[in-house]
VOBA-1610 file (N, C-alpha, C; in pm, whole numbers, padded with zeros to 5 digits, always signed):
BEGIN
Met+00083-00120+00000Met+00000+00000+00000Met+00088+00127+00000Glu+00197+00123+00077Glu+00284+00240+00087Glu+00342+00278-00049Ser+00381+00177-00127Ser+00437+00205-00259Ser+00332+00263-00353Val+00208+00224-00337Val+00099+00277-00418Val+00078+00425-00389Arg+00079+00457-00255Arg+00061+00597-00217Arg+00174+00685-00274Ile+00295+00634-00271Ile+00409+00710-00324Ile+00390+00735-00473Ser+00345+00633-00547Ser+00324+00647-00691Ser+00216+00748-00722Ile+00106+00743-00642Ile-00004+00838-00663Ile+00043+00981-00637Thr+00120+00999-00527Thr+00170+01133-00492Thr+00262+01188-00600Ala+00350+01103-00654Ala+00441+01145-00760Ala+00364+01185-00885Ala+00259+01107-00915Ala+00178+01137-01034Ala+00108+01269-01018Leu+00054+01296-00898Leu-00012+01424-00874Leu+00086+01540-00887Ser+00207+01519-00836Ser+00308+01625-00844Ser+00341+01658-00988Arg+00359+01551-01070Arg+00388+01574-01212Arg+00273+01646-01280Ser+00150+01609-01238Ser+00031+01672-01297Ser+00026+01820-01264Arg+00057+01853-01136Arg+00055+01994-01096Arg+00161+02074-01174Leu+00279+02012-01194Leu+00385+02080-01269Leu+00343+02104-01413Leu+00276+02007-01473Leu+00230+02023-01611Leu+00127+02134-01622Val+00035+02139-01524Val-00068+02244-01524Val-00003+02380-01508Ala+00094+02389-01415Ala+00161+02517-01392Ala+00235+02563-01516Ala+00302+02468-01584Ala+00376+02503-01704Ala+00282+02551-01814Thr+00166+02486-01825Thr+00068+02525-01926Thr+00015+02665-01901Val-00016+02695-01772Val-00066+02827-01736Val+00039+02935-01763Leu+00166+02906-01729Leu+00274+03001-01751Leu+00293+03029-01900Ala+00288+02924-01981Ala+00304+02942-02126Ala+00193+03029-02183Ala+00070+03003-02135Ala-00045+03083-02183Ala-00029+03228-02144Ala+00021+03250-02022Ala+00040+03387-01976Ala+00143+03459-02061Cys+00251+03387-02099Cys+00355+03447-02182Cys+00301+03485-02319Val+00217+03398-02376Val+00158+03427-02506Val+00070+03551-02500Gln-00006+03565-02387Gln-00093+03680-02371Gln-00014+03809-02352Leu+00101+03797-02280Leu+00180+03917-02251Leu+00264+03961-02370Ala+00304+03869-02457Ala+00394+03903-02566Ala+00344+04013-02657Pro+00215+04008-02703Pro+00169+04116-02789Pro+00173+04252-02722Ala+00143+04255-02591Ala+00146+04382-02518Ala+00287+04438-02513Ala+00386+04347-02494Ala+00524+04393-02487Ala+00569+04451-02621Val+00527+04388-02731Val+00564+04438-02863Val+00500+04572-02890Ser+00371+04585-02853Ser+00300+04710-02880Ser+00352+04824-02795Ala+00417+04791-02683Ala+00469+04895-02594Ala+00605+04947-02639Ala+00664+04887-02743Ala+00796+04931-02791Ala+00787+05075-02841Pro+00891+05156-02819Pro+00887+05296-02861Pro+00879+05311-03011Asp+00811+05415-03055Asp+00800+05447-03197Asp+00936+05497-03246Pro+00996+05430-03347Pro+01130+05471-03391Pro+01130+05604-03467Ser+01014+05654-03508Ser+01010+05779-03583Ser+01044+05896-03492Pro+01135+05985-03533Pro+01171+06099-03448Pro+01055+06197-03433Val+01048+06260-03318Val+00945+06359-03289Val+00995+06496-03334Arg+00908+06575-03391Arg+00945+06711-03433Arg+01007+06786-03315Gly+01121+06846-03340Gly+01194+06917-03236Gly+01313+06840-03183Ser+01319+06710-03212Ser+01425+06627-03156Ser+01553+06624-03240Ala+01553+06692-03354Ala+01670+06688-03442Ala+01790+06761-03381Phe+01908+06722-03425Phe+02030+06784-03374Phe+02139+06773-03479Met+02245+06851-03462Met+02356+06852-03557Met+02413+06712-03578Gly+02422+06673-03704Gly+02483+06545-03735Gly+02392+06426-03718Met+02261+06450-03703Met+02168+06341-03678Met+02175+06234-03786Gly+02202+06275-03911Gly+02204+06177-04019Gly+02342+06148-04076Val+02446+06205-04017Val+02579+06192-04077Val+02628+06048-04079Ala+02624+05981-03964Ala+02675+05844-03958Ala+02596+05751-04049Ala+02463+05769-04053Ala+02380+05682-04135Ala+02406+05700-04285His+02432+05823-04327His+02451+05850-04470His+02597+05846-04514Asp+02687+05892-04428Asp+02829+05899-04467Asp+02916+05796-04396Gly+02864+05736-04289Gly+02941+05638-04213Gly+03044+05699-04121Arg+03128+05613-04065Arg+03238+05656-03976Arg+03367+05595-04028Asp+03474+05673-04023Asp+03600+05624-04077Asp+03717+05682-03999Gly+03720+05655-03870Gly+03832+05695-03788Gly+03820+05834-03729Leu+03927+05879-03666Leu+03933+06009-03599Leu+04052+06088-03652Pro+04049+06221-03642Pro+04162+06301-03690Pro+04287+06276-03608Leu+04400+06291-03672Leu+04528+06267-03606Leu+04618+06389-03618Gly+04686+06423-03510Gly+04794+06520-03514Gly+04759+06661-03554Thr+04636+06706-03524Thr+04599+06842-03565Thr+04565+06933-03448Arg+04560+06883-03327Arg+04513+06964-03215Arg+04605+07082-03185Ala+04731+07074-03225Ala+04824+07184-03197Ala+04783+07312-03269Thr+04720+07298-03385Thr+04682+07416-03462Thr+04531+07436-03469Gln+04457+07355-03395Gln+04312+07366-03394Gln+04261+07375-03251Thr+04137+07424-03236Thr+04081+07450-03104Thr+03956+07365-03084Glu+03956+07288-02977Glu+03849+07190-02953Glu+03718+07256-02911Gly+03607+07204-02966Gly+03474+07253-02931Gly+03374+07141-02924Val+03252+07174-02883Val+03142+07078-02880Val+03015+07146-02928Asp+02919+07065-02969Asp+02785+07117-02995Asp+02684+07030-02920Val+02581+07093-02866Val+02486+07023-02780Val+02343+07058-02819Ala+02252+06970-02778Ala+02109+06990-02802Ala+02032+06940-02682Ser+01901+06941-02689Ser+01819+06911-02571Ser+01838+06769-02520Tyr+01868+06674-02609Tyr+01878+06535-02564Tyr+01996+06513-02470Gln+02090+06609-02466Gln+02204+06598-02375Gln+02177+06661-02239Gly+02063+06730-02226Gly+02023+06783-02096Gly+02121+06885-02041Asn+02132+06889-01908Asn+02226+06979-01843Asn+02368+06926-01861Val+02455+07009-01914Val+02589+06966-01951Val+02690+07005-01843Ser+02786+06916-01818Ser+02894+06945-01723Ser+03003+07026-01794Trp+02987+07157-01792Trp+03081+07243-01863Trp+03219+07244-01798Ser+03225+07227-01668Ser+03355+07226-01601Ser+03437+07104-01645Thr+03369+06990-01664Thr+03438+06870-01711Thr+03493+06890-01851Leu+03412+06951-01937Leu+03456+06976-02074Leu+03571+07076-02078Trp+03563+07178-01995Trp+03672+07277-01990Trp+03803+07211-01949Thr+03797+07126-01848Thr+03916+07056-01799Thr+03975+06968-01909Ser+03890+06913-01995Ser+03937+06824-02101Ser+03994+06901-02220Gly+03983+07034-02219Gly+04043+07114-02325Gly+03945+07179-02421Val+03815+07163-02397Val+03714+07226-02484Val+03710+07376-02456Arg+03713+07457-02562Arg+03718+07602-02545Arg+03604+07676-02616Trp+03520+07606-02688Trp+03405+07672-02749Trp+03289+07572-02762Ala+03168+07627-02773Ala+03049+07542-02776Ala+02935+07611-02848Tyr+02859+07532-02921Tyr+02733+07578-02979Tyr+02620+07498-02917Ala+02510+07566-02888Ala+02390+07501-02835Ala+02274+07520-02931Lys+02197+07416-02952Lys+02078+07429-03036Lys+01980+07523-02967Ala+01934+07623-03039Ala+01835+07716-02985Ala+01695+07683-03035Thr+01683+07661-03168Thr+01551+07650-03228Thr+01550+07548-03341Glu+01429+07511-03379Glu+01406+07426-03496Glu+01278+07475-03564Gly+01284+07493-03697Gly+01166+07543-03768Gly+01119+07673-03707Thr+00987+07683-03688Thr+00929+07794-03612Thr+00837+07739-03503Tyr+00866+07615-03459Tyr+00777+07546-03366Tyr+00848+07491-03244Tyr+00981+07507-03235Tyr+01052+07441-03125Tyr+01164+07527-03070Arg+01171+07531-02935Arg+01280+07596-02864Arg+01340+07495-02766Asn+01470+07487-02763Asn+01540+07392-02676Asn+01515+07428-02529Pro+01452+07340-02450Pro+01425+07372-02310Pro+01551+07380-02224Tyr+01663+07325-02272Tyr+01789+07330-02197Tyr+01881+07440-02249Phe+01830+07524-02338Phe+01917+07624-02402Phe+01985+07715-02301Ser+01914+07761-02202Ser+01972+07855-02106Ser+02091+07793-02033Gln+02075+07669-01983Gln+02185+07604-01912Gln+02302+07579-02005Gln+02274+07541-02128Gln+02379+07506-02221Gln+02451+07629-02277Tyr+02374+07729-02315Tyr+02431+07850-02377Tyr+02500+07937-02273Ala+02430+07965-02164Ala+02489+08048-02059Ala+02595+07971-01980Gly+02573+07841-01964Gly+02667+07760-01886Gly+02805+07755-01949Ser+02810+07739-02081Ser+02940+07737-02148Ser+03008+07873-02139Tyr+02931+07978-02155Tyr+02983+08115-02145Tyr+03040+08142-02005Asn+02964+08103-01904Asn+03007+08128-01766Asn+03131+08046-01730Gln+03150+07934-01799Gln+03268+07852-01775Gln+03392+07916-01837Gly+03374+08011-01927Gly+03486+08078-01992Gly+03499+08046-02140Met+03407+07965-02190Met+03412+07927-02332Met+03354+08037-02420Ile+03396+08038-02544Ile+03330+08117-02647Ile+03211+08036-02696His+03094+08099-02701His+02975+08019-02730His+02898+08075-02850Gly+02806+07990-02901Gly+02720+08029-03011Gly+02592+07948-03006Ala+02496+07987-03089Ala+02368+07917-03097Ala+02347+07869-03240Tyr+02272+07758-03254Tyr+02241+07711-03390Tyr+02093+07682-03406His+02052+07685-03533His+01913+07662-03572His+01907+07540-03663Phe+01820+07443-03630Phe+01801+07328-03718Phe+01694+07364-03820Ala+01735+07369-03947Ala+01645+07414-04054Ala+01546+07305-04093Thr+01423+07346-04117Thr+01322+07257-04175Thr+01258+07331-04292Pro+01321+07327-04409Pro+01274+07406-04523Pro+01136+07367-04575Asp+01082+07256-04527Asp+00950+07214-04572Asp+00837+07271-04487Thr+00869+07345-04381Thr+00763+07393-04291Thr+00734+07542-04309Thr+00838+07625-04316Thr+00821+07769-04335Thr+00941+07824-04412Gly+00933+07948-04458Gly+01037+08008-04538Gly+01166+08036-04462Gly+01273+08055-04537Gly+01403+08080-04477Gly+01408+08208-04394Ala+01352+08318-04445Ala+01353+08444-04370Ala+01272+08431-04242Thr+01160+08361-04249Thr+01075+08342-04131Thr+01149+08264-04023Gln+01222+08161-04064Gln+01296+08082-03965Gln+01415+08160-03909Ala+01476+08245-03991Ala+01585+08329-03939Ala+01533+08424-03832Asp+01417+08480-03854Asp+01357+08568-03753Asp+01329+08492-03624Tyr+01275+08374-03638Tyr+01243+08292-03519Tyr+01371+08261-03441Phe+01476+08228-03513Phe+01606+08197-03452Phe+01662+08318-03377Val+01667+08432-03442Val+01721+08553-03380Val+01638+08592-03258Asp+01508+08577-03266Asp+01420+08616-03156Asp+01425+08520-03037His+01483+08402-03057His+01483+08301-02950His+01622+08240-02929Gly+01721+08324-02919Gly+01854+08278-02880Gly+01964+08298-02982Gly+01930+08332-03107Gly+02031+08340-03211Gly+02094+08475-03232Lys+02071+08568-03142Lys+02132+08700-03158Lys+02284+08692-03144Trp+02350+08794-03198Trp+02495+08804-03182Trp+02528+08933-03109Ser+02628+08928-03023Ser+02673+09049-02954Ser+02825+09056-02963Gln+02878+09175-02975Gln+03022+09193-02992Gln+03090+09201-02856Asp+03088+09087-02787Asp+03151+09078-02656Asp+03278+08993-02660Asp+03318+08955-02781Asp+03437+08872-02804Asp+03422+08729-02751Lys+03301+08692-02706Lys+03278+08556-02657Lys+03155+08493-02722Thr+03097+08563-02822Thr+02978+08511-02888Thr+03004+08495-03037Leu+02991+08372-03086Leu+03012+08342-03227Leu+02885+08370-03307Pro+02898+08396-03436Pro+02777+08415-03517Pro+02692+08289-03517Gly+02561+08308-03530Gly+02470+08195-03531Gly+02500+08099-03645Ala+02461+07973-03627Ala+02486+07871-03727Ala+02355+07815-03781Leu+02351+07796-03912Leu+02238+07731-03979Leu+02275+07585-03999Asp+02203+07496-03931Asp+02223+07352-03946Asp+02131+07304-04058Ile+02189+07278-04175Ile+02111+07237-04292Ile+02166+07102-04338Glu+02087+06998-04320Glu+02131+06860-04345Glu+02011+06772-04374Trp+02030+06641-04371Trp+01925+06546-04401Trp+01802+06567-04312Asn+01687+06558-04373Asn+01561+06572-04302Asn+01533+06445-04221Pro+01530+06454-04090Pro+01506+06333-04010Pro+01359+06290-04009Tyr+01272+06375-04063Tyr+01128+06348-04057Tyr+01068+06307-04192Gly+01150+06298-04296Gly+01095+06266-04427Gly+01199+06274-04536Asp+01159+06321-04653Asp+01247+06331-04768Asp+01375+06406-04735Ser+01489+06350-04775Ser+01620+06407-04738Ser+01633+06554-04773Cys+01577+06594-04887Cys+01589+06733-04934Cys+01463+06814-04906Tyr+01381+06766-04813Tyr+01262+06839-04770Tyr+01164+06866-04885Gly+01169+06780-04988Gly+01078+06795-05100Gly+01112+06911-05192Lys+01232+06966-05181Lys+01269+07083-05262Lys+01368+07045-05372Ser+01357+07114-05484Ser+01456+07101-05590Ser+01584+07172-05547Pro+01698+07144-05611Pro+01821+07215-05575Pro+01807+07367-05582Ser+01743+07418-05684Ser+01731+07564-05695Ser+01641+07621-05585Ala+01534+07549-05552Ala+01446+07595-05444Ala+01517+07590-05309Met+01603+07489-05291Met+01678+07479-05166Met+01778+07595-05154Val+01847+07626-05263Val+01942+07737-05262Val+01869+07868-05228Thr+01752+07888-05285Thr+01674+08009-05255Thr+01636+08014-05108Trp+01596+07901-05053Trp+01557+07896-04910Trp+01677+07934-04823Ile+01792+07875-04851Ile+01912+07903-04772Ile+01951+08050-04785Arg+01947+08103-04906Arg+01982+08243-04926Arg+01888+08335-04846Asn+01760+08304-04846Asn+01664+08387-04771Asn+01695+08385-04622Phe+01734+08269-04572Phe+01771+08260-04429Phe+01895+08344-04402Leu+01999+08324-04482Leu+02126+08394-04459Leu+02111+08545-04472Asp+02035+08590-04572Asp+02016+08734-04591Asp+01944+08796-04472Arg+01839+08728-04424Arg+01764+08784-04311Arg+01848+08782-04184Tyr+01924+08675-04164Tyr+02007+08669-04044Tyr+02109+08783-04044Lys+02172+08807-04158Lys+02272+08915-04164Lys+02207+09051-04146Ala+02088+09069-04202Ala+02017+09196-04186Ala+01981+09221-04039Arg+01951+09115-03966Arg+01911+09129-03826Arg+02030+09143-03732Thr+02144+09082-03765Thr+02256+09075-03669Thr+02383+09145-03716Gly+02394+09168-03846Gly+02517+09224-03900Gly+02626+09122-03925Arg+02598+08995-03900Arg+02698+08888-03919Arg+02653+08789-04025Ser+02751+08727-04089Ser+02724+08616-04180Ser+02714+08488-04099Ala+02602+08421-04112Ala+02581+08298-04035Ala+02677+08189-04080Val+02715+08104-03987Val+02792+07984-04016Val+02698+07883-04082Ile+02746+07812-04184Ile+02668+07706-04247Ile+02724+07572-04205Tyr+02642+07493-04134Tyr+02678+07355-04097Tyr+02613+07261-04197Thr+02693+07173-04259Thr+02637+07078-04354Thr+02738+06966-04379Ala+02695+06868-04458Ala+02782+06759-04503Ala+02791+06767-04655Thr+02907+06736-04709Thr+02929+06749-04853Thr+02830+06664-04933Thr+02802+06543-04888Thr+02711+06457-04964Thr+02570+06515-04968Trp+02523+06569-04854Trp+02390+06630-04854Trp+02391+06754-04943Trp+02493+06837-04930Trp+02500+06961-05007Trp+02499+06932-05157Ser+02573+06830-05197Ser+02577+06793-05338Ser+02442+06745-05387Gln+02377+06663-05306Gln+02247+06608-05345Gln+02137+06713-05347Cys+02133+06798-05246Cys+02015+06882-05224Cys+02029+07026-05271Thr+02152+07072-05298Thr+02169+07206-05357Thr+02230+07199-05496Gly+02259+07075-05545Gly+02330+07063-05672Gly+02474+07106-05660Asn+02529+07098-05536Asn+02666+07142-05505Asn+02685+07289-05542Tyr+02592+07371-05500Tyr+02596+07515-05525Tyr+02719+07576-05459Gly+02785+07667-05529Gly+02911+07724-05479Gly+02906+07871-05446Gly+02787+07926-05423Gly+02776+08070-05405Gly+02770+08122-05264Phe+02795+08036-05164Phe+02785+08082-05025Phe+02920+08081-04954Ala+03028+08089-05029Ala+03161+08077-04970Ala+03198+08193-04879Ala+03121+08303-04883Ala+03148+08415-04791Ala+03108+08380-04649Asn+03026+08277-04632Asn+02984+08233-04498Asn+03081+08127-04446Pro+03115+08132-04318Pro+03201+08029-04261Pro+03138+07890-04278Leu+03219+07791-04311Leu+03172+07654-04330Leu+03203+07569-04208Trp+03101+07500-04161Trp+03116+07400-04054Trp+03085+07265-04119Ile+03188+07189-04148Ile+03171+07064-04221Ile+03149+06948-04124Ala+03064+06856-04162Ala+03036+06737-04082Ala+03093+06615-04153Arg+03189+06549-04089Arg+03244+06425-04144Arg+03317+06350-04034Tyr+03274+06226-04008Tyr+03331+06146-03900Tyr+03442+06057-03956Ala+03557+06117-03974Ala+03668+06047-04037Ala+03799+06111-03995Ser+03910+06060-04050Ser+04041+06112-04011Ser+04073+06246-04078Thr+03998+06281-04184Thr+04013+06411-04248Thr+03874+06468-04278Ala+03868+06596-04303Ala+03740+06659-04335Ala+03694+06625-04477Gly+03783+06573-04559Gly+03746+06528-04692Gly+03720+06642-04789Thr+03656+06608-04900Thr+03621+06706-05002Thr+03515+06801-04949Leu+03535+06930-04969Leu+03440+07030-04920Leu+03337+07062-05026Pro+03222+07116-04986Pro+03124+07161-05086Pro+03183+07267-05177Ala+03123+07282-05295Ala+03173+07378-05394Ala+03177+07519-05337Gly+03281+07593-05375Gly+03295+07732-05333Gly+03390+07751-05217Trp+03395+07655-05127Trp+03482+07667-05009Trp+03617+07600-05036Thr+03724+07667-05001Thr+03858+07609-05013Thr+03911+07562-04877Lys+03844+07603-04771Lys+03880+07558-04637Lys+03757+07561-04549Tyr+03761+07485-04442Tyr+03652+07486-04345Tyr+03691+07573-04226Thr+03591+07627-04160Thr+03614+07703-04037Thr+03602+07612-03915Met+03504+07522-03920Met+03483+07426-03813Met+03461+07289-03873Trp+03488+07187-03794Trp+03472+07049-03842Trp+03415+06966-03727Gln+03295+06912-03748Gln+03239+06815-03653Gln+03296+06678-03694Tyr+03386+06625-03611Tyr+03460+06506-03651Tyr+03413+06378-03584Thr+03327+06388-03482Thr+03275+06267-03417Thr+03145+06299-03344Ser+03064+06194-03326Ser+02945+06205-03242Ser+02956+06112-03122Ser+03077+06066-03095Ser+03097+05974-02983Ser+03218+06015-02900Gly+03232+06144-02878Gly+03342+06195-02797Gly+03311+06188-02648Pro+03405+06229-02563Pro+03386+06224-02418Pro+03292+06333-02366Thr+03223+06305-02258Thr+03130+06394-02186Thr+03005+06421-02268Val+03017+06486-02382Val+02907+06492-02479Val+02961+06437-02610Gly+02876+06374-02688Gly+02924+06301-02805Gly+02978+06386-02917Asp+02913+06499-02945Asp+02948+06577-03064Asp+03067+06668-03038His+03181+06632-03094His+03302+06711-03077His+03345+06771-03211Asp+03405+06889-03201Asp+03438+06969-03319Asp+03576+07030-03303Arg+03630+07076-03414Arg+03755+07150-03411Arg+03742+07278-03492Phe+03782+07388-03431Phe+03794+07514-03504Phe+03927+07512-03575Asn+03927+07554-03701Asn+04047+07544-03784Asn+04139+07663-03759Gly+04198+07665-03641Gly+04288+07773-03605Gly+04308+07779-03455Ser+04388+07874-03413Ser+04419+07892-03272Ser+04303+07957-03197Ala+04314+07960-03065Ala+04212+08026-02982Ala+04204+08175-03015Asp+04317+08237-03052Asp+04315+08378-03089Asp+04232+08402-03215Lys+04244+08312-03313Lys+04164+08324-03435Lys+04016+08298-03407Leu+03990+08210-03313Leu+03850+08186-03272Leu+03790+08313-03212Arg+03867+08380-03127Arg+03818+08506-03067Arg+03799+08614-03173Ala+03885+08611-03276Ala+03870+08708-03384Ala+03739+08686-03459Leu+03701+08559-03478Leu+03573+08529-03543Leu+03458+08577-03457Ala+03469+08559-03327Ala+03364+08606-03236Ala+03356+08759-03238His+03469+08824-03247His+03471+08971-03245His+03400+09032-03366Gly+03417+08970-03482Gly+03350+09017-03602Gly+03432+09119-03680
//
């Protein structure tokens, strides 16, 4: 009788384990669709764009610059996704200038702009502001006004660089914002003309050669504006038409403290001269 009881008990135990396993499997099947549906939407939200957002995807990465820091001055560029920045850490590492995203289109202002723009200045850096262009939403002059009115002003204090126009791949749709090369050139010109009329300075143009070639037809008529080239490689590579040298170079998006690191093509004295105007 004792052996019978043991067999019955073992059978019941196996039965309970099978039932538990079946219930657990059913629960996993029910939970799986919910987990998939809860995954974040990969599409970027308007306002979330930043300098170099499409550079790695379109141009790739090919090393880091070598042996140029002696004649160049280290900088960074920041946007809202980087939040409050440790400017003292960057200063200690040798960073001497910074640009902060101020605006995008005519619908977005960086909520961290004050900490980023004023913070770099208070740390002793030469600072500037940039505007992420969306040529498919409003005109160039309208966006220049929005930029100047919300952080893009210039002052001759020897520590403020001219504003920068970030014109690159559209993160929200068609790479060229649905514009023909001639229409894109007109949009850029309208922005630059209005910015200069409002501030007295020629805005810096941030772009990548591949985007410029594709979306402006490699237009060469803006060489009077300082060029900020984007290329994650050991050299800045071929420049857009019209420019024989770059003023700034965004060379990586994976640098220390904040990812986007840049080099001004000259000494700190030349950087101050650009700020002076």
